[in-house]
Backbone as XML, in Angstrom:
<?xml version="1.0"?>
<chain id="A" units="angstrom">
  <residue number="1" name="MET">
    <atom name="N" x="0.771" y="-0.740" z="0.239"/>
    <atom name="CA" x="-0.425" y="0.114" z="-0.126"/>
    <atom name="C" x="0.757" y="1.214" z="-0.231"/>
  </residue>
  <residue number="2" name="GLY">
    <atom name="N" x="1.911" y="1.319" z="0.734"/>
    <atom name="CA" x="3.146" y="1.822" z="1.093"/>
    <atom name="C" x="3.692" y="2.838" z="-0.575"/>
  </residue>
  <residue number="3" name="TRP">
    <atom name="N" x="3.589" y="1.538" z="-1.836"/>
    <atom name="CA" x="4.247" y="1.304" z="-2.939"/>
    <atom name="C" x="3.384" y="2.475" z="-3.455"/>
  </residue>
  <residue number="4" name="GLN">
    <atom name="N" x="2.058" y="2.329" z="-3.632"/>
    <atom name="CA" x="1.526" y="2.944" z="-4.141"/>
    <atom name="C" x="0.332" y="4.744" z="-3.326"/>
  </residue>
  <residue number="5" name="ILE">
    <atom name="N" x="0.960" y="4.512" z="-2.458"/>
    <atom name="CA" x="0.709" y="6.291" z="-2.381"/>
    <atom name="C" x="1.480" y="6.820" z="-2.306"/>
  </residue>
  <residue number="6" name="ALA">
    <atom name="N" x="2.609" y="6.258" z="-2.967"/>
    <atom name="CA" x="3.986" y="7.514" z="-2.980"/>
    <atom name="C" x="4.246" y="6.822" z="-4.627"/>
  </residue>
  <residue number="7" name="PHE">
    <atom name="N" x="3.891" y="6.250" z="-5.111"/>
    <atom name="CA" x="3.515" y="6.960" z="-6.558"/>
    <atom name="C" x="2.342" y="7.386" z="-7.301"/>
  </residue>
  <residue number="8" name="ASN">
    <atom name="N" x="1.356" y="7.165" z="-6.119"/>
    <atom name="CA" x="-0.072" y="8.906" z="-6.342"/>
    <atom name="C" x="0.720" y="9.365" z="-6.444"/>
  </residue>
  <residue number="9" name="VAL">
    <atom name="N" x="1.283" y="9.920" z="-5.485"/>
    <atom name="CA" x="2.294" y="11.415" z="-5.110"/>
    <atom name="C" x="2.608" y="11.922" z="-6.382"/>
  </residue>
  <residue number="10" name="PHE">
    <atom name="N" x="3.506" y="10.837" z="-6.427"/>
    <atom name="CA" x="4.633" y="10.722" z="-8.142"/>
    <atom name="C" x="3.904" y="11.326" z="-9.426"/>
  </residue>
  <residue number="11" name="TRP">
    <atom name="N" x="2.900" y="10.569" z="-9.104"/>
    <atom name="CA" x="2.160" y="11.197" z="-10.580"/>
    <atom name="C" x="1.055" y="11.783" z="-10.589"/>
  </residue>
  <residue number="12" name="HIS">
    <atom name="N" x="1.191" y="12.294" z="-9.663"/>
    <atom name="CA" x="-0.255" y="13.696" z="-9.134"/>
    <atom name="C" x="0.547" y="15.066" z="-9.202"/>
  </residue>
  <residue number="13" name="CYS">
    <atom name="N" x="2.289" y="15.091" z="-8.693"/>
    <atom name="CA" x="2.671" y="16.305" z="-8.358"/>
    <atom name="C" x="2.491" y="17.099" z="-8.924"/>
  </residue>
  <residue number="14" name="GLY">
    <atom name="N" x="2.877" y="17.070" z="-10.553"/>
    <atom name="CA" x="2.595" y="18.688" z="-11.180"/>
    <atom name="C" x="3.920" y="19.105" z="-11.667"/>
  </residue>
  <residue number="15" name="TYR">
    <atom name="N" x="5.304" y="17.664" z="-11.560"/>
    <atom name="CA" x="6.366" y="18.907" z="-11.448"/>
    <atom name="C" x="6.790" y="16.581" z="-13.025"/>
  </residue>
  <residue number="16" name="GLU">
    <atom name="N" x="7.612" y="17.166" z="-13.773"/>
    <atom name="CA" x="8.880" y="16.243" z="-13.500"/>
    <atom name="C" x="9.755" y="15.880" z="-13.496"/>
  </residue>
  <residue number="17" name="ILE">
    <atom name="N" x="10.129" y="14.478" z="-12.559"/>
    <atom name="CA" x="11.850" y="14.862" z="-12.190"/>
    <atom name="C" x="12.018" y="14.376" z="-13.313"/>
  </residue>
  <residue number="18" name="PHE">
    <atom name="N" x="11.420" y="13.013" z="-13.553"/>
    <atom name="CA" x="12.953" y="12.724" z="-14.408"/>
    <atom name="C" x="13.956" y="13.581" z="-14.872"/>
  </residue>
  <residue number="19" name="PRO">
    <atom name="N" x="15.009" y="12.904" z="-16.312"/>
    <atom name="CA" x="15.780" y="14.148" z="-16.045"/>
    <atom name="C" x="16.126" y="13.887" z="-17.733"/>
  </residue>
  <residue number="20" name="LYS">
    <atom name="N" x="16.512" y="14.367" z="-18.451"/>
    <atom name="CA" x="15.900" y="13.914" z="-20.498"/>
    <atom name="C" x="15.511" y="13.474" z="-20.663"/>
  </residue>
  <residue number="21" name="TRP">
    <atom name="N" x="17.489" y="12.267" z="-20.372"/>
    <atom name="CA" x="17.906" y="10.858" z="-21.230"/>
    <atom name="C" x="16.444" y="10.485" z="-21.087"/>
  </residue>
  <residue number="22" name="PHE">
    <atom name="N" x="16.135" y="10.119" z="-20.191"/>
    <atom name="CA" x="15.135" y="9.313" z="-19.197"/>
    <atom name="C" x="14.427" y="8.690" z="-20.097"/>
  </residue>
  <residue number="23" name="LEU">
    <atom name="N" x="13.789" y="9.412" z="-20.863"/>
    <atom name="CA" x="12.822" y="9.337" z="-22.349"/>
    <atom name="C" x="13.941" y="8.213" z="-22.818"/>
  </residue>
  <residue number="24" name="ARG">
    <atom name="N" x="15.039" y="8.187" z="-23.330"/>
    <atom name="CA" x="15.886" y="7.061" z="-24.496"/>
    <atom name="C" x="16.745" y="6.321" z="-23.460"/>
  </residue>
  <residue number="25" name="SER">
    <atom name="N" x="16.324" y="5.493" z="-22.575"/>
    <atom name="CA" x="16.792" y="4.471" z="-21.187"/>
    <atom name="C" x="15.587" y="4.130" z="-21.058"/>
  </residue>
  <residue number="26" name="PRO">
    <atom name="N" x="16.745" y="1.928" z="-21.162"/>
    <atom name="CA" x="15.234" y="1.218" z="-20.765"/>
    <atom name="C" x="14.048" y="1.094" z="-19.715"/>
  </residue>
  <residue number="27" name="VAL">
    <atom name="N" x="14.256" y="1.497" z="-19.206"/>
    <atom name="CA" x="13.135" y="2.040" z="-17.721"/>
    <atom name="C" x="12.710" y="2.589" z="-18.615"/>
  </residue>
  <residue number="28" name="ALA">
    <atom name="N" x="12.786" y="3.134" z="-19.729"/>
    <atom name="CA" x="11.800" y="4.337" z="-20.059"/>
    <atom name="C" x="9.943" y="3.831" z="-20.931"/>
  </residue>
  <residue number="29" name="LEU">
    <atom name="N" x="10.675" y="2.331" z="-21.298"/>
    <atom name="CA" x="9.643" y="1.153" z="-22.245"/>
    <atom name="C" x="8.638" y="0.682" z="-21.037"/>
  </residue>
  <residue number="30" name="VAL">
    <atom name="N" x="9.247" y="0.863" z="-20.041"/>
    <atom name="CA" x="8.089" y="0.369" z="-19.055"/>
    <atom name="C" x="7.817" y="1.593" z="-17.873"/>
  </residue>
  <residue number="31" name="LEU">
    <atom name="N" x="7.960" y="2.155" z="-17.519"/>
    <atom name="CA" x="7.814" y="3.336" z="-16.487"/>
    <atom name="C" x="7.247" y="4.274" z="-17.074"/>
  </residue>
  <residue number="32" name="ASN">
    <atom name="N" x="5.361" y="4.034" z="-15.991"/>
    <atom name="CA" x="6.070" y="6.020" z="-16.525"/>
    <atom name="C" x="6.429" y="6.881" z="-16.278"/>
  </residue>
  <residue number="33" name="SER">
    <atom name="N" x="6.271" y="8.225" z="-17.173"/>
    <atom name="CA" x="6.583" y="9.720" z="-15.864"/>
    <atom name="C" x="5.401" y="10.202" z="-16.405"/>
  </residue>
  <residue number="34" name="VAL">
    <atom name="N" x="5.421" y="11.102" z="-14.842"/>
    <atom name="CA" x="4.762" y="12.237" z="-14.567"/>
    <atom name="C" x="3.806" y="12.914" z="-15.837"/>
  </residue>
  <residue number="35" name="THR">
    <atom name="N" x="5.453" y="13.051" z="-16.334"/>
    <atom name="CA" x="4.330" y="13.476" z="-18.024"/>
    <atom name="C" x="3.446" y="13.048" z="-19.145"/>
  </residue>
  <residue number="36" name="HIS">
    <atom name="N" x="3.065" y="11.453" z="-18.473"/>
    <atom name="CA" x="3.074" y="10.846" z="-19.075"/>
    <atom name="C" x="1.246" y="10.793" z="-18.916"/>
  </residue>
  <residue number="37" name="HIS">
    <atom name="N" x="1.621" y="10.568" z="-17.684"/>
    <atom name="CA" x="-0.411" y="10.248" z="-16.881"/>
    <atom name="C" x="-0.304" y="12.107" z="-16.718"/>
  </residue>
  <residue number="38" name="ALA">
    <atom name="N" x="0.654" y="12.690" z="-16.069"/>
    <atom name="CA" x="-0.252" y="14.522" z="-17.158"/>
    <atom name="C" x="-1.383" y="14.224" z="-18.775"/>
  </residue>
  <residue number="39" name="LEU">
    <atom name="N" x="-0.760" y="14.250" z="-19.470"/>
    <atom name="CA" x="-1.825" y="13.886" z="-20.750"/>
    <atom name="C" x="-2.433" y="13.104" z="-20.907"/>
  </residue>
  <residue number="40" name="HIS">
    <atom name="N" x="-2.487" y="12.044" z="-19.956"/>
    <atom name="CA" x="-4.063" y="11.712" z="-19.561"/>
    <atom name="C" x="-4.770" y="12.421" z="-18.560"/>
  </residue>
  <residue number="41" name="HIS">
    <atom name="N" x="-4.664" y="13.400" z="-18.504"/>
    <atom name="CA" x="-6.423" y="13.637" z="-17.602"/>
    <atom name="C" x="-5.830" y="15.321" z="-18.998"/>
  </residue>
  <residue number="42" name="GLU">
    <atom name="N" x="-4.529" y="15.333" z="-19.251"/>
    <atom name="CA" x="-5.336" y="16.186" z="-21.100"/>
    <atom name="C" x="-5.998" y="16.093" z="-21.492"/>
  </residue>
  <residue number="43" name="LYS">
    <atom name="N" x="-5.935" y="14.631" z="-22.261"/>
    <atom name="CA" x="-6.006" y="14.222" z="-22.853"/>
    <atom name="C" x="-7.621" y="12.256" z="-23.042"/>
  </residue>
  <residue number="44" name="ILE">
    <atom name="N" x="-8.071" y="12.585" z="-22.004"/>
    <atom name="CA" x="-8.695" y="11.595" z="-20.695"/>
    <atom name="C" x="-8.633" y="10.219" z="-22.310"/>
  </residue>
  <residue number="45" name="ARG">
    <atom name="N" x="-8.534" y="10.232" z="-23.241"/>
    <atom name="CA" x="-8.648" y="8.559" z="-24.200"/>
    <atom name="C" x="-6.955" y="8.090" z="-24.781"/>
  </residue>
  <residue number="46" name="ALA">
    <atom name="N" x="-5.755" y="8.572" z="-24.153"/>
    <atom name="CA" x="-4.689" y="7.942" z="-23.996"/>
    <atom name="C" x="-3.858" y="8.245" z="-23.118"/>
  </residue>
  <residue number="47" name="ASN">
    <atom name="N" x="-2.993" y="7.585" z="-23.162"/>
    <atom name="CA" x="-1.496" y="7.439" z="-21.765"/>
    <atom name="C" x="-2.879" y="6.660" z="-20.109"/>
  </residue>
  <residue number="48" name="PHE">
    <atom name="N" x="-3.387" y="5.864" z="-20.105"/>
    <atom name="CA" x="-3.994" y="4.736" z="-18.691"/>
    <atom name="C" x="-3.294" y="4.994" z="-18.150"/>
  </residue>
  <residue number="49" name="GLY">
    <atom name="N" x="-2.223" y="4.693" z="-18.207"/>
    <atom name="CA" x="-1.273" y="3.860" z="-17.614"/>
    <atom name="C" x="-0.899" y="4.385" z="-15.660"/>
  </residue>
  <residue number="50" name="LEU">
    <atom name="N" x="-0.746" y="3.884" z="-14.426"/>
    <atom name="CA" x="-0.141" y="5.338" z="-13.718"/>
    <atom name="C" x="1.116" y="4.866" z="-13.938"/>
  </residue>
  <residue number="51" name="TYR">
    <atom name="N" x="0.798" y="3.158" z="-13.188"/>
    <atom name="CA" x="3.053" y="2.753" z="-12.971"/>
    <atom name="C" x="3.353" y="2.329" z="-14.489"/>
  </residue>
  <residue number="52" name="PHE">
    <atom name="N" x="3.340" y="1.462" z="-15.260"/>
    <atom name="CA" x="3.506" y="1.425" z="-16.512"/>
    <atom name="C" x="3.022" y="1.492" z="-17.723"/>
  </residue>
  <residue number="53" name="ASN">
    <atom name="N" x="3.649" y="1.782" z="-18.767"/>
    <atom name="CA" x="3.751" y="2.576" z="-20.200"/>
    <atom name="C" x="3.026" y="0.813" z="-20.787"/>
  </residue>
  <residue number="54" name="ILE">
    <atom name="N" x="3.395" y="0.147" z="-20.970"/>
    <atom name="CA" x="3.402" y="-0.993" z="-21.166"/>
    <atom name="C" x="2.228" y="-1.830" z="-22.582"/>
  </residue>
  <residue number="55" name="TRP">
    <atom name="N" x="0.636" y="-0.951" z="-21.714"/>
    <atom name="CA" x="-0.006" y="-1.352" z="-22.855"/>
    <atom name="C" x="-0.558" y="0.109" z="-23.665"/>
  </residue>
  <residue number="56" name="ASP">
    <atom name="N" x="-0.192" y="0.518" z="-22.963"/>
    <atom name="CA" x="-0.228" y="1.191" z="-23.641"/>
    <atom name="C" x="0.235" y="1.212" z="-24.493"/>
  </residue>
  <residue number="57" name="ARG">
    <atom name="N" x="1.188" y="2.052" z="-25.041"/>
    <atom name="CA" x="2.569" y="1.430" z="-26.031"/>
    <atom name="C" x="2.132" y="-0.182" z="-27.024"/>
  </residue>
  <residue number="58" name="LEU">
    <atom name="N" x="2.094" y="-1.460" z="-26.106"/>
    <atom name="CA" x="1.424" y="-2.799" z="-27.156"/>
    <atom name="C" x="-0.392" y="-2.164" z="-27.505"/>
  </residue>
  <residue number="59" name="LEU">
    <atom name="N" x="-1.174" y="-1.474" z="-26.645"/>
    <atom name="CA" x="-2.116" y="-1.230" z="-27.694"/>
    <atom name="C" x="-2.543" y="-0.103" z="-29.104"/>
  </residue>
  <residue number="60" name="GLY">
    <atom name="N" x="-1.252" y="1.067" z="-28.273"/>
    <atom name="CA" x="-1.117" y="1.677" z="-29.566"/>
    <atom name="C" x="-1.644" y="3.419" z="-28.500"/>
  </residue>
  <residue number="61" name="THR">
    <atom name="N" x="-2.334" y="3.303" z="-27.422"/>
    <atom name="CA" x="-3.512" y="4.226" z="-26.947"/>
    <atom name="C" x="-2.156" y="5.310" z="-26.044"/>
  </residue>
  <residue number="62" name="ASN">
    <atom name="N" x="-0.746" y="5.069" z="-26.908"/>
    <atom name="CA" x="-0.190" y="6.461" z="-25.481"/>
    <atom name="C" x="-0.498" y="7.488" z="-27.152"/>
  </residue>
  <residue number="63" name="HIS">
    <atom name="N" x="0.367" y="9.154" z="-25.979"/>
    <atom name="CA" x="-0.268" y="9.863" z="-26.945"/>
    <atom name="C" x="0.560" y="10.368" z="-27.539"/>
  </residue>
  <residue number="64" name="ALA">
    <atom name="N" x="0.313" y="10.854" z="-28.512"/>
    <atom name="CA" x="1.106" y="11.523" z="-29.829"/>
    <atom name="C" x="2.371" y="12.072" z="-29.550"/>
  </residue>
  <residue number="65" name="ASP">
    <atom name="N" x="2.292" y="12.550" z="-28.659"/>
    <atom name="CA" x="3.276" y="14.344" z="-28.542"/>
    <atom name="C" x="3.817" y="13.920" z="-27.339"/>
  </residue>
  <residue number="66" name="TYR">
    <atom name="N" x="3.341" y="12.777" z="-26.676"/>
    <atom name="CA" x="3.850" y="12.505" z="-25.517"/>
    <atom name="C" x="6.014" y="12.885" z="-25.472"/>
  </residue>
  <residue number="67" name="GLU">
    <atom name="N" x="6.325" y="12.338" z="-26.670"/>
    <atom name="CA" x="8.312" y="12.306" z="-26.367"/>
    <atom name="C" x="8.441" y="14.107" z="-26.528"/>
  </residue>
  <residue number="68" name="GLU">
    <atom name="N" x="7.711" y="14.108" z="-26.756"/>
    <atom name="CA" x="8.310" y="16.274" z="-27.539"/>
    <atom name="C" x="7.897" y="16.904" z="-25.760"/>
  </residue>
  <residue number="69" name="ARG">
    <atom name="N" x="6.821" y="16.780" z="-25.908"/>
    <atom name="CA" x="5.805" y="16.873" z="-24.157"/>
    <atom name="C" x="6.944" y="16.757" z="-23.283"/>
  </residue>
  <residue number="70" name="PHE">
    <atom name="N" x="7.958" y="15.816" z="-23.627"/>
    <atom name="CA" x="8.330" y="15.539" z="-22.252"/>
    <atom name="C" x="9.558" y="16.061" z="-22.189"/>
  </residue>
  <residue number="71" name="MET">
    <atom name="N" x="10.251" y="16.438" z="-23.590"/>
    <atom name="CA" x="11.540" y="16.370" z="-23.213"/>
    <atom name="C" x="11.199" y="18.367" z="-23.284"/>
  </residue>
  <residue number="72" name="GLN">
    <atom name="N" x="9.429" y="19.342" z="-23.850"/>
    <atom name="CA" x="9.286" y="20.430" z="-22.812"/>
    <atom name="C" x="9.255" y="19.701" z="-21.606"/>
  </residue>
  <residue number="73" name="GLU">
    <atom name="N" x="8.861" y="19.656" z="-21.399"/>
    <atom name="CA" x="8.247" y="19.389" z="-19.532"/>
    <atom name="C" x="9.695" y="19.049" z="-18.550"/>
  </residue>
  <residue number="74" name="THR">
    <atom name="N" x="10.684" y="18.503" z="-18.639"/>
    <atom name="CA" x="11.349" y="18.626" z="-18.545"/>
    <atom name="C" x="12.351" y="19.861" z="-17.501"/>
  </residue>
  <residue number="75" name="THR">
    <atom name="N" x="10.975" y="20.262" z="-16.511"/>
    <atom name="CA" x="11.782" y="21.777" z="-16.413"/>
    <atom name="C" x="11.231" y="21.917" z="-14.334"/>
  </residue>
  <residue number="76" name="ALA">
    <atom name="N" x="11.432" y="22.910" z="-13.964"/>
    <atom name="CA" x="10.988" y="22.363" z="-12.941"/>
    <atom name="C" x="9.505" y="24.169" z="-12.727"/>
  </residue>
  <residue number="77" name="GLU">
    <atom name="N" x="8.659" y="23.279" z="-13.882"/>
    <atom name="CA" x="7.342" y="23.993" z="-13.284"/>
    <atom name="C" x="6.168" y="22.963" z="-13.832"/>
  </residue>
  <residue number="78" name="PRO">
    <atom name="N" x="5.236" y="24.261" z="-13.251"/>
    <atom name="CA" x="4.543" y="23.048" z="-12.776"/>
    <atom name="C" x="3.571" y="22.719" z="-14.794"/>
  </residue>
  <residue number="79" name="LEU">
    <atom name="N" x="3.169" y="20.804" z="-14.649"/>
    <atom name="CA" x="2.904" y="20.576" z="-15.751"/>
    <atom name="C" x="1.112" y="21.354" z="-15.943"/>
  </residue>
  <residue number="80" name="PHE">
    <atom name="N" x="0.015" y="20.812" z="-15.067"/>
    <atom name="CA" x="-1.046" y="20.867" z="-14.997"/>
    <atom name="C" x="-1.595" y="22.827" z="-14.840"/>
  </residue>
  <residue number="81" name="ALA">
    <atom name="N" x="-2.552" y="23.336" z="-16.535"/>
    <atom name="CA" x="-2.401" y="24.214" z="-16.319"/>
    <atom name="C" x="-3.155" y="24.558" z="-14.421"/>
  </residue>
  <residue number="82" name="LYS">
    <atom name="N" x="-2.895" y="26.084" z="-15.026"/>
    <atom name="CA" x="-3.574" y="26.956" z="-13.562"/>
    <atom name="C" x="-4.776" y="26.299" z="-14.317"/>
  </residue>
  <residue number="83" name="PRO">
    <atom name="N" x="-5.618" y="26.958" z="-12.641"/>
    <atom name="CA" x="-6.956" y="26.668" z="-12.645"/>
    <atom name="C" x="-7.689" y="28.139" z="-13.292"/>
  </residue>
  <residue number="84" name="THR">
    <atom name="N" x="-9.001" y="27.771" z="-14.231"/>
    <atom name="CA" x="-9.884" y="28.994" z="-14.907"/>
    <atom name="C" x="-11.091" y="29.759" z="-14.082"/>
  </residue>
  <residue number="85" name="THR">
    <atom name="N" x="-11.111" y="30.632" z="-14.234"/>
    <atom name="CA" x="-12.225" y="31.062" z="-13.202"/>
    <atom name="C" x="-13.493" y="30.830" z="-14.463"/>
  </residue>
  <residue number="86" name="THR">
    <atom name="N" x="-14.302" y="30.434" z="-13.611"/>
    <atom name="CA" x="-15.585" y="30.756" z="-15.446"/>
    <atom name="C" x="-16.680" y="31.531" z="-14.312"/>
  </residue>
  <residue number="87" name="ALA">
    <atom name="N" x="-17.206" y="32.199" z="-15.699"/>
    <atom name="CA" x="-18.238" y="33.288" z="-15.167"/>
    <atom name="C" x="-19.285" y="32.116" z="-15.739"/>
  </residue>
</chain>
């Protein structure tokens, strides 16, 4: 249970903590990044895996912009949009 709590906090923190080289590592073929999960919240029809992306890769549900977005988001800036108010 501690594993699940830690990883849920990690993937919902809004900051990409992996460095740019992570995307080209063998671990990235299986393990998700914060950017991968953030894209799921933005584009709800993609990136369904929370911990692992193997099923997204096998079933073709990885978002097409994931790699480009990861390279842009490897900074300390929040990944999630700022809340907006509606009238």
